[in-house]
DOKOLMI-960124 format. One record per atom (N, C-alpha, C, O): residue in three letters; x, y, z. Coordinates in Angstrom, 2 decimals. Layout:
<kevexs>
(kevex "ALA", (X, Y, Z))
...
</kevexs>
This chain:
<kevexs>
(kevex "UNK", (-10.71, 18.83, -21.15))
(kevex "UNK", (-10.69, 17.65, -20.30))
(kevex "UNK", (-9.85, 16.56, -20.95))
(kevex "UNK", (-9.42, 16.69, -22.10))
(kevex "UNK", (-9.61, 15.48, -20.19))
(kevex "UNK", (-8.78, 14.39, -20.70))
(kevex "UNK", (-9.19, 13.10, -20.00))
(kevex "UNK", (-9.52, 13.12, -18.81))
(kevex "UNK", (-9.16, 12.01, -20.72))
(kevex "UNK", (-9.33, 10.68, -20.14))
(kevex "UNK", (-7.98, 9.98, -20.12))
(kevex "UNK", (-7.18, 10.09, -21.05))
(kevex "UNK", (-7.74, 9.26, -19.04))
(kevex "UNK", (-6.47, 8.58, -18.84))
(kevex "UNK", (-6.72, 7.09, -18.62))
(kevex "UNK", (-7.58, 6.72, -17.82))
(kevex "UNK", (-5.97, 6.25, -19.31))
(kevex "UNK", (-6.12, 4.81, -19.16))
(kevex "UNK", (-4.74, 4.21, -18.86))
(kevex "UNK", (-3.83, 4.27, -19.68))
(kevex "UNK", (-4.62, 3.61, -17.67))
(kevex "UNK", (-3.37, 2.99, -17.27))
(kevex "UNK", (-3.36, 1.51, -17.65))
(kevex "UNK", (-4.41, 0.88, -17.77))
(kevex "UNK", (-2.17, 0.99, -17.84))
(kevex "UNK", (-1.99, -0.44, -18.06))
(kevex "UNK", (-0.57, -0.82, -17.65))
(kevex "UNK", (0.29, 0.03, -17.47))
(kevex "UNK", (-0.36, -2.13, -17.52))
(kevex "UNK", (0.99, -2.61, -17.25))
(kevex "UNK", (1.26, -3.12, -15.85))
(kevex "UNK", (2.34, -3.62, -15.57))
(kevex "UNK", (0.28, -3.00, -14.97))
(kevex "UNK", (0.50, -3.50, -13.62))
(kevex "UNK", (0.49, -5.01, -13.58))
(kevex "UNK", (0.22, -5.68, -14.58))
(kevex "UNK", (0.80, -5.55, -12.39))
(kevex "UNK", (0.79, -6.99, -12.24))
(kevex "UNK", (1.58, -7.43, -11.03))
(kevex "UNK", (1.93, -6.62, -10.17))
(kevex "UNK", (1.85, -8.72, -10.99))
(kevex "UNK", (2.61, -9.32, -9.89))
(kevex "UNK", (4.05, -9.55, -10.36))
(kevex "UNK", (4.28, -10.11, -11.43))
(kevex "UNK", (5.00, -9.12, -9.55))
(kevex "UNK", (6.41, -9.28, -9.90))
(kevex "UNK", (7.19, -9.62, -8.64))
(kevex "UNK", (6.82, -9.21, -7.54))
(kevex "UNK", (8.27, -10.36, -8.80))
(kevex "UNK", (9.11, -10.71, -7.66))
(kevex "UNK", (10.00, -9.54, -7.28))
(kevex "UNK", (10.30, -8.69, -8.11))
(kevex "UNK", (10.44, -9.50, -6.03))
(kevex "UNK", (11.39, -8.45, -5.63))
(kevex "UNK", (12.62, -8.46, -6.53))
(kevex "UNK", (13.15, -9.52, -6.88))
(kevex "UNK", (13.05, -7.26, -6.91))
(kevex "UNK", (14.17, -7.12, -7.82))
(kevex "UNK", (13.76, -7.09, -9.29))
(kevex "UNK", (14.59, -6.80, -10.15))
(kevex "UNK", (12.51, -7.37, -9.56))
(kevex "UNK", (12.03, -7.40, -10.93))
(kevex "UNK", (11.67, -6.01, -11.46))
(kevex "UNK", (11.87, -5.00, -10.80))
(kevex "UNK", (11.14, -6.01, -12.67))
(kevex "UNK", (10.80, -4.76, -13.35))
(kevex "UNK", (9.39, -4.82, -13.94))
(kevex "UNK", (8.88, -5.89, -14.27))
(kevex "UNK", (8.80, -3.65, -14.04))
(kevex "UNK", (7.52, -3.48, -14.73))
(kevex "UNK", (7.53, -2.13, -15.43))
(kevex "UNK", (8.23, -1.21, -15.00))
(kevex "UNK", (6.77, -2.02, -16.50))
(kevex "UNK", (6.57, -0.73, -17.14))
(kevex "UNK", (5.09, -0.42, -17.19))
(kevex "UNK", (4.31, -1.18, -17.77))
(kevex "UNK", (4.72, 0.69, -16.59))
(kevex "UNK", (3.34, 1.16, -16.63))
(kevex "UNK", (3.17, 2.14, -17.78))
(kevex "UNK", (4.09, 2.90, -18.11))
(kevex "UNK", (1.99, 2.12, -18.38))
(kevex "UNK", (1.67, 3.05, -19.45))
(kevex "UNK", (0.40, 3.83, -19.09))
(kevex "UNK", (-0.50, 3.30, -18.45))
(kevex "UNK", (0.36, 5.07, -19.51))
(kevex "UNK", (-0.82, 5.92, -19.31))
(kevex "UNK", (-1.13, 6.58, -20.64))
(kevex "UNK", (-0.40, 7.46, -21.10))
(kevex "UNK", (-2.22, 6.14, -21.25))
(kevex "UNK", (-2.63, 6.70, -22.54))
(kevex "UNK", (-3.64, 7.81, -22.31))
(kevex "UNK", (-4.65, 7.62, -21.63))
(kevex "UNK", (-3.35, 8.99, -22.87))
(kevex "UNK", (-4.23, 10.15, -22.71))
(kevex "UNK", (-5.06, 10.36, -23.97))
(kevex "UNK", (-4.65, 9.99, -25.07))
(kevex "UNK", (-6.22, 10.97, -23.78))
(kevex "UNK", (-7.16, 11.17, -24.90))
(kevex "UNK", (-6.90, 12.48, -25.64))
(kevex "UNK", (-7.66, 12.84, -26.54))
(kevex "UNK", (-5.86, 13.21, -25.26))
(kevex "UNK", (-5.52, 14.45, -25.94))
(kevex "UNK", (-4.01, 14.58, -26.03))
(kevex "UNK", (-3.28, 13.79, -25.43))
(kevex "UNK", (-3.55, 15.54, -26.78))
(kevex "UNK", (-2.13, 15.78, -26.96))
(kevex "UNK", (-1.49, 16.11, -25.61))
(kevex "UNK", (-1.82, 17.13, -25.00))
(kevex "UNK", (-0.58, 15.27, -25.14))
(kevex "UNK", (-0.02, 15.46, -23.80))
(kevex "UNK", (0.89, 16.68, -23.73))
(kevex "UNK", (1.21, 17.15, -22.64))
(kevex "UNK", (1.31, 17.19, -24.87))
(kevex "UNK", (2.12, 18.41, -24.88))
(kevex "UNK", (1.32, 19.60, -24.38))
(kevex "UNK", (1.89, 20.61, -23.97))
(kevex "UNK", (-0.01, 19.49, -24.42))
(kevex "UNK", (-0.88, 20.58, -23.97))
(kevex "UNK", (-1.23, 20.45, -22.49))
(kevex "UNK", (-1.95, 21.30, -21.95))
(kevex "UNK", (-0.74, 19.43, -21.84))
(kevex "UNK", (-1.03, 19.20, -20.42))
(kevex "UNK", (0.14, 19.72, -19.59))
(kevex "UNK", (1.29, 19.40, -19.87))
(kevex "UNK", (-0.17, 20.53, -18.58))
(kevex "UNK", (0.88, 21.17, -17.79))
(kevex "UNK", (1.85, 20.15, -17.21))
(kevex "UNK", (3.05, 20.20, -17.46))
(kevex "UNK", (1.31, 19.24, -16.43))
(kevex "UNK", (2.12, 18.22, -15.80))
(kevex "UNK", (1.39, 16.89, -15.87))
(kevex "UNK", (0.16, 16.84, -15.78))
(kevex "UNK", (2.14, 15.83, -16.04))
(kevex "UNK", (1.57, 14.49, -15.91))
(kevex "UNK", (2.43, 13.72, -14.92))
(kevex "UNK", (3.65, 13.90, -14.84))
(kevex "UNK", (1.77, 12.86, -14.16))
(kevex "UNK", (2.53, 12.16, -13.14))
(kevex "UNK", (1.95, 10.81, -12.80))
(kevex "UNK", (0.87, 10.42, -13.25))
(kevex "UNK", (2.71, 10.12, -11.99))
(kevex "UNK", (2.30, 8.85, -11.42))
(kevex "UNK", (2.25, 8.99, -9.91))
(kevex "UNK", (3.20, 9.48, -9.29))
(kevex "UNK", (1.16, 8.57, -9.33))
(kevex "UNK", (0.97, 8.51, -7.89))
(kevex "UNK", (0.70, 7.06, -7.51))
(kevex "UNK", (0.36, 6.23, -8.36))
(kevex "UNK", (0.84, 6.77, -6.24))
(kevex "UNK", (0.49, 5.44, -5.77))
(kevex "UNK", (-0.15, 5.52, -4.40))
(kevex "UNK", (0.07, 6.45, -3.62))
(kevex "UNK", (-0.96, 4.51, -4.13))
(kevex "UNK", (-1.62, 4.44, -2.84))
(kevex "UNK", (-1.61, 3.00, -2.35))
(kevex "UNK", (-2.20, 2.11, -2.97))
(kevex "UNK", (-0.93, 2.79, -1.24))
(kevex "UNK", (-0.89, 1.48, -0.61))
(kevex "UNK", (-2.02, 1.37, 0.41))
(kevex "UNK", (-2.52, 2.39, 0.88))
(kevex "UNK", (-2.43, 0.17, 0.75))
(kevex "UNK", (-3.53, 0.00, 1.72))
(kevex "UNK", (-3.24, 0.72, 3.03))
(kevex "UNK", (-2.16, 0.56, 3.62))
(kevex "UNK", (-4.19, 1.51, 3.48))
(kevex "UNK", (-4.05, 2.21, 4.74))
(kevex "UNK", (-3.15, 3.43, 4.71))
(kevex "UNK", (-2.89, 4.04, 5.74))
(kevex "UNK", (-2.67, 3.79, 3.51))
(kevex "UNK", (-1.78, 4.94, 3.40))
(kevex "UNK", (-2.37, 5.99, 2.47))
(kevex "UNK", (-3.29, 5.71, 1.69))
(kevex "UNK", (-1.84, 7.20, 2.55))
(kevex "UNK", (-2.29, 8.26, 1.67))
(kevex "UNK", (-1.66, 8.12, 0.29))
(kevex "UNK", (-0.59, 7.53, 0.13))
(kevex "UNK", (-2.35, 8.66, -0.70))
(kevex "UNK", (-1.80, 8.67, -2.05))
(kevex "UNK", (-0.58, 9.58, -2.07))
(kevex "UNK", (-0.59, 10.67, -1.49))
(kevex "UNK", (0.48, 9.11, -2.74))
(kevex "UNK", (1.72, 9.88, -2.76))
(kevex "UNK", (2.25, 9.99, -4.18))
(kevex "UNK", (2.03, 9.12, -5.02))
(kevex "UNK", (2.95, 11.10, -4.43))
(kevex "UNK", (3.58, 11.31, -5.72))
(kevex "UNK", (4.76, 10.35, -5.89))
(kevex "UNK", (5.58, 10.19, -4.99))
(kevex "UNK", (4.82, 9.73, -7.05))
(kevex "UNK", (5.95, 8.87, -7.39))
(kevex "UNK", (6.90, 9.60, -8.34))
(kevex "UNK", (8.10, 9.68, -8.09))
(kevex "UNK", (6.34, 10.13, -9.42))
(kevex "UNK", (7.16, 10.82, -10.42))
(kevex "UNK", (6.26, 11.75, -11.23))
(kevex "UNK", (5.07, 11.50, -11.39))
(kevex "UNK", (6.87, 12.83, -11.72))
(kevex "UNK", (6.12, 13.81, -12.49))
(kevex "UNK", (6.97, 14.27, -13.66))
(kevex "UNK", (8.20, 14.34, -13.56))
(kevex "UNK", (6.30, 14.58, -14.78))
(kevex "UNK", (6.98, 15.16, -15.94))
(kevex "UNK", (6.18, 16.36, -16.42))
(kevex "UNK", (4.96, 16.29, -16.56))
(kevex "UNK", (6.87, 17.47, -16.67))
(kevex "UNK", (6.20, 18.68, -17.10))
(kevex "UNK", (6.04, 18.70, -18.62))
(kevex "UNK", (6.60, 17.86, -19.33))
(kevex "UNK", (5.27, 19.66, -19.11))
(kevex "UNK", (5.11, 19.78, -20.56))
(kevex "UNK", (6.44, 20.08, -21.24))
(kevex "UNK", (6.64, 19.76, -22.41))
(kevex "UNK", (7.36, 20.70, -20.49))
(kevex "UNK", (8.69, 20.99, -21.02))
(kevex "UNK", (9.65, 19.82, -20.93))
(kevex "UNK", (10.76, 19.89, -21.45))
(kevex "UNK", (9.23, 18.75, -20.27))
(kevex "UNK", (10.06, 17.55, -20.19))
(kevex "UNK", (10.86, 17.41, -18.91))
(kevex "UNK", (11.59, 16.43, -18.76))
(kevex "UNK", (10.74, 18.36, -17.99))
(kevex "UNK", (11.44, 18.23, -16.71))
(kevex "UNK", (10.77, 17.15, -15.87))
(kevex "UNK", (9.56, 16.94, -15.93))
(kevex "UNK", (11.60, 16.48, -15.08))
(kevex "UNK", (11.08, 15.38, -14.26))
(kevex "UNK", (11.47, 15.56, -12.80))
(kevex "UNK", (12.47, 16.20, -12.49))
(kevex "UNK", (10.67, 15.00, -11.91))
(kevex "UNK", (11.06, 14.90, -10.51))
(kevex "UNK", (10.48, 13.61, -9.94))
(kevex "UNK", (9.49, 13.08, -10.44))
(kevex "UNK", (11.14, 13.12, -8.89))
(kevex "UNK", (10.82, 11.82, -8.33))
(kevex "UNK", (10.75, 11.87, -6.81))
(kevex "UNK", (11.39, 12.70, -6.16))
(kevex "UNK", (9.97, 10.97, -6.26))
(kevex "UNK", (10.00, 10.77, -4.82))
(kevex "UNK", (11.35, 10.18, -4.44))
(kevex "UNK", (11.93, 9.40, -5.21))
(kevex "UNK", (11.86, 10.54, -3.28))
(kevex "UNK", (13.16, 10.04, -2.84))
(kevex "UNK", (13.21, 8.52, -2.82))
(kevex "UNK", (14.24, 7.91, -3.09))
(kevex "UNK", (12.09, 7.91, -2.50))
(kevex "UNK", (12.05, 6.45, -2.34))
(kevex "UNK", (12.22, 5.69, -3.66))
(kevex "UNK", (12.48, 4.49, -3.65))
(kevex "UNK", (12.06, 6.38, -4.79))
(kevex "UNK", (12.16, 5.68, -6.08))
(kevex "UNK", (13.30, 6.21, -6.95))
(kevex "UNK", (13.54, 5.68, -8.03))
(kevex "UNK", (13.99, 7.24, -6.50))
(kevex "UNK", (15.09, 7.80, -7.29))
(kevex "UNK", (16.13, 6.73, -7.59))
(kevex "UNK", (16.54, 5.97, -6.72))
(kevex "UNK", (16.55, 6.70, -8.85))
(kevex "UNK", (17.54, 5.70, -9.27))
(kevex "UNK", (16.95, 4.37, -9.66))
(kevex "UNK", (17.65, 3.53, -10.22))
(kevex "UNK", (15.68, 4.16, -9.36))
(kevex "UNK", (15.03, 2.88, -9.70))
(kevex "UNK", (13.90, 3.07, -10.73))
(kevex "UNK", (13.70, 2.21, -11.58))
(kevex "UNK", (13.19, 4.18, -10.64))
(kevex "UNK", (12.05, 4.43, -11.53))
(kevex "UNK", (12.41, 5.55, -12.51))
(kevex "UNK", (13.18, 6.46, -12.18))
(kevex "UNK", (11.84, 5.47, -13.70))
(kevex "UNK", (12.03, 6.51, -14.71))
(kevex "UNK", (10.71, 6.83, -15.37))
(kevex "UNK", (10.02, 5.95, -15.88))
(kevex "UNK", (10.35, 8.11, -15.37))
(kevex "UNK", (9.16, 8.55, -16.08))
(kevex "UNK", (9.59, 9.09, -17.44))
(kevex "UNK", (10.61, 9.77, -17.56))
(kevex "UNK", (8.80, 8.77, -18.46))
(kevex "UNK", (9.11, 9.23, -19.80))
(kevex "UNK", (7.79, 9.39, -20.57))
(kevex "UNK", (6.72, 9.06, -20.06))
(kevex "UNK", (7.89, 9.91, -21.77))
(kevex "UNK", (6.68, 10.13, -22.55))
(kevex "UNK", (6.97, 9.93, -24.03))
(kevex "UNK", (8.10, 10.07, -24.49))
(kevex "UNK", (5.91, 9.59, -24.75))
(kevex "UNK", (5.93, 9.51, -26.20))
(kevex "UNK", (4.82, 10.43, -26.68))
(kevex "UNK", (3.64, 10.07, -26.66))
(kevex "UNK", (5.19, 11.62, -27.11))
(kevex "UNK", (4.19, 12.63, -27.48))
(kevex "UNK", (3.37, 12.16, -28.68))
(kevex "UNK", (2.17, 12.44, -28.75))
(kevex "UNK", (3.99, 11.46, -29.60))
(kevex "UNK", (3.27, 10.99, -30.79))
(kevex "UNK", (2.16, 10.01, -30.42))
(kevex "UNK", (1.14, 9.92, -31.11))
(kevex "UNK", (2.37, 9.28, -29.32))
(kevex "UNK", (1.37, 8.29, -28.86))
(kevex "UNK", (0.52, 8.82, -27.73))
(kevex "UNK", (-0.36, 8.12, -27.23))
(kevex "UNK", (0.76, 10.06, -27.31))
(kevex "UNK", (0.02, 10.64, -26.17))
(kevex "UNK", (0.08, 9.72, -24.96))
(kevex "UNK", (-0.93, 9.50, -24.28))
(kevex "UNK", (1.25, 9.21, -24.69))
(kevex "UNK", (1.41, 8.22, -23.62))
(kevex "UNK", (2.58, 8.57, -22.72))
(kevex "UNK", (3.64, 9.00, -23.18))
(kevex "UNK", (2.37, 8.39, -21.44))
(kevex "UNK", (3.41, 8.56, -20.43))
(kevex "UNK", (3.70, 7.20, -19.83))
(kevex "UNK", (2.80, 6.40, -19.60))
(kevex "UNK", (4.97, 6.95, -19.57))
(kevex "UNK", (5.40, 5.65, -19.05))
(kevex "UNK", (6.05, 5.80, -17.69))
(kevex "UNK", (6.58, 6.86, -17.35))
(kevex "UNK", (6.02, 4.73, -16.93))
(kevex "UNK", (6.80, 4.65, -15.70))
(kevex "UNK", (7.53, 3.31, -15.73))
(kevex "UNK", (6.94, 2.25, -15.55))
(kevex "UNK", (8.83, 3.39, -15.95))
(kevex "UNK", (9.68, 2.20, -15.91))
(kevex "UNK", (10.12, 1.98, -14.49))
(kevex "UNK", (10.75, 2.85, -13.89))
(kevex "UNK", (9.80, 0.84, -13.94))
(kevex "UNK", (10.11, 0.53, -12.54))
(kevex "UNK", (11.06, -0.65, -12.48))
(kevex "UNK", (10.73, -1.76, -12.90))
(kevex "UNK", (12.25, -0.40, -11.97))
(kevex "UNK", (13.28, -1.44, -11.84))
(kevex "UNK", (13.60, -1.67, -10.37))
(kevex "UNK", (13.26, -0.86, -9.50))
(kevex "UNK", (14.24, -2.77, -10.10))
(kevex "UNK", (14.65, -3.11, -8.72))
(kevex "UNK", (13.49, -2.96, -7.75))
(kevex "UNK", (13.62, -2.34, -6.69))
(kevex "UNK", (12.37, -3.52, -8.12))
(kevex "UNK", (11.15, -3.35, -7.32))
(kevex "UNK", (11.29, -4.02, -5.95))
(kevex "UNK", (11.93, -5.06, -5.80))
(kevex "UNK", (10.66, -3.38, -4.98))
(kevex "UNK", (10.70, -3.83, -3.60))
(kevex "UNK", (9.26, -4.11, -3.12))
(kevex "UNK", (8.32, -3.56, -3.69))
(kevex "UNK", (9.09, -4.93, -2.11))
(kevex "UNK", (7.74, -5.18, -1.60))
(kevex "UNK", (7.02, -3.89, -1.19))
(kevex "UNK", (5.80, -3.79, -1.31))
(kevex "UNK", (7.77, -2.91, -0.72))
(kevex "UNK", (7.14, -1.65, -0.31))
(kevex "UNK", (6.67, -0.81, -1.48))
(kevex "UNK", (6.02, 0.22, -1.28))
(kevex "UNK", (6.97, -1.22, -2.70))
(kevex "UNK", (6.42, -0.55, -3.88))
(kevex "UNK", (5.01, -1.04, -4.21))
(kevex "UNK", (4.35, -0.50, -5.09))
(kevex "UNK", (4.55, -2.05, -3.49))
(kevex "UNK", (3.21, -2.57, -3.73))
(kevex "UNK", (2.16, -1.51, -3.45))
(kevex "UNK", (2.12, -0.92, -2.37))
(kevex "UNK", (1.31, -1.26, -4.44))
(kevex "UNK", (0.29, -0.21, -4.33))
(kevex "UNK", (-0.55, -0.20, -5.60))
(kevex "UNK", (-0.24, -0.88, -6.59))
(kevex "UNK", (-1.62, 0.58, -5.56))
(kevex "UNK", (-2.33, 0.92, -6.79))
(kevex "UNK", (-1.67, 2.18, -7.34))
(kevex "UNK", (-1.51, 3.17, -6.63))
(kevex "UNK", (-1.30, 2.14, -8.60))
(kevex "UNK", (-0.62, 3.25, -9.24))
(kevex "UNK", (-1.62, 3.99, -10.14))
(kevex "UNK", (-2.33, 3.39, -10.94))
(kevex "UNK", (-1.64, 5.31, -9.97))
(kevex "UNK", (-2.58, 6.15, -10.71))
(kevex "UNK", (-1.83, 7.14, -11.59))
(kevex "UNK", (-0.82, 7.72, -11.18))
(kevex "UNK", (-2.32, 7.32, -12.78))
(kevex "UNK", (-1.83, 8.36, -13.68))
(kevex "UNK", (-2.62, 9.64, -13.40))
(kevex "UNK", (-3.80, 9.59, -13.03))
(kevex "UNK", (-1.98, 10.77, -13.57))
(kevex "UNK", (-2.54, 12.05, -13.20))
(kevex "UNK", (-2.19, 13.08, -14.28))
(kevex "UNK", (-1.08, 13.09, -14.80))
(kevex "UNK", (-3.16, 13.95, -14.60))
(kevex "UNK", (-2.92, 15.01, -15.56))
(kevex "UNK", (-3.42, 16.33, -14.98))
(kevex "UNK", (-4.58, 16.44, -14.60))
(kevex "UNK", (-2.54, 17.31, -14.91))
(kevex "UNK", (-2.88, 18.61, -14.34))
(kevex "UNK", (-3.16, 19.61, -15.46))
(kevex "UNK", (-2.27, 19.94, -16.25))
(kevex "UNK", (-4.41, 20.09, -15.51))
(kevex "UNK", (-4.80, 21.13, -16.44))
(kevex "UNK", (-5.13, 22.38, -15.63))
(kevex "UNK", (-5.29, 22.30, -14.41))
(kevex "UNK", (-5.23, 23.54, -16.28))
(kevex "UNK", (-5.42, 24.79, -15.51))
(kevex "UNK", (-6.61, 24.78, -14.57))
(kevex "UNK", (-6.54, 25.34, -13.48))
(kevex "UNK", (-7.72, 24.15, -14.96))
(kevex "UNK", (-8.92, 24.24, -14.14))
(kevex "UNK", (-9.14, 23.06, -13.22))
(kevex "UNK", (-9.85, 23.18, -12.22))
(kevex "UNK", (-8.54, 21.92, -13.54))
(kevex "UNK", (-8.72, 20.75, -12.68))
(kevex "UNK", (-7.69, 19.69, -12.99))
(kevex "UNK", (-6.98, 19.74, -14.00))
(kevex "UNK", (-7.65, 18.71, -12.08))
(kevex "UNK", (-6.75, 17.58, -12.23))
(kevex "UNK", (-7.56, 16.33, -12.54))
(kevex "UNK", (-8.63, 16.11, -11.98))
(kevex "UNK", (-7.03, 15.51, -13.44))
(kevex "UNK", (-7.71, 14.29, -13.85))
(kevex "UNK", (-6.91, 13.07, -13.42))
(kevex "UNK", (-5.68, 13.11, -13.32))
(kevex "UNK", (-7.65, 11.98, -13.16))
(kevex "UNK", (-7.03, 10.74, -12.71))
(kevex "UNK", (-7.48, 9.56, -13.56))
(kevex "UNK", (-8.61, 9.52, -14.05))
(kevex "UNK", (-6.58, 8.61, -13.71))
(kevex "UNK", (-6.95, 7.35, -14.31))
(kevex "UNK", (-7.59, 6.44, -13.29))
(kevex "UNK", (-7.77, 6.82, -12.13))
(kevex "UNK", (-7.94, 5.23, -13.71))
(kevex "UNK", (-8.65, 4.30, -12.83))
(kevex "UNK", (-7.71, 3.53, -11.92))
(kevex "UNK", (-8.15, 2.91, -10.96))
(kevex "UNK", (-6.43, 3.57, -12.20))
(kevex "UNK", (-5.45, 2.89, -11.37))
(kevex "UNK", (-5.11, 1.50, -11.88))
(kevex "UNK", (-5.93, 0.83, -12.51))
(kevex "UNK", (-3.89, 1.08, -11.59))
(kevex "UNK", (-3.45, -0.27, -11.93))
(kevex "UNK", (-2.66, -0.83, -10.74))
(kevex "UNK", (-1.81, -0.15, -10.17))
(kevex "UNK", (-2.95, -2.07, -10.39))
(kevex "UNK", (-2.35, -2.68, -9.21))
(kevex "UNK", (-0.95, -3.19, -9.54))
(kevex "UNK", (-0.73, -3.87, -10.54))
(kevex "UNK", (-0.01, -2.85, -8.68))
(kevex "UNK", (1.34, -3.41, -8.73))
(kevex "UNK", (1.59, -4.13, -7.42))
(kevex "UNK", (1.48, -3.55, -6.34))
(kevex "UNK", (1.93, -5.41, -7.52))
(kevex "UNK", (2.22, -6.22, -6.34))
(kevex "UNK", (3.61, -6.81, -6.46))
(kevex "UNK", (3.92, -7.50, -7.43))
(kevex "UNK", (4.45, -6.52, -5.47))
(kevex "UNK", (5.82, -7.03, -5.47))
(kevex "UNK", (5.92, -8.04, -4.33))
(kevex "UNK", (5.90, -7.69, -3.15))
(kevex "UNK", (6.04, -9.30, -4.71))
(kevex "UNK", (6.03, -10.37, -3.72))
(kevex "UNK", (6.69, -11.61, -4.28))
(kevex "UNK", (6.62, -11.88, -5.48))
(kevex "UNK", (7.31, -12.37, -3.39))
(kevex "UNK", (7.91, -13.64, -3.80))
(kevex "UNK", (6.94, -14.78, -3.57))
(kevex "UNK", (7.26, -15.94, -3.85))
</kevexs>
């Protein structure tokens, strides 16, 4: 099993940047996939970005070129660098870890993009 703790959310103006962090309670190299999802009010949770244990990444079309997922294995932490933020990026962002028997979620961190 694994515990995930997100941080780094907040209020930012359109065009601004934020970096989210997800600290895991175990060696992230042993986790199949880790990712960031988001859920806006009244909408379904959606994948934002994912990174595999091998380091491959994939992104939702809506964030390609603006967001970057990365990891620091020594710190057991996955990051989401978000640039050129738009109001439609406003949501609760969740960290996710996929293990063979189940998927784990963090508690979420609010990101609000507004002037």
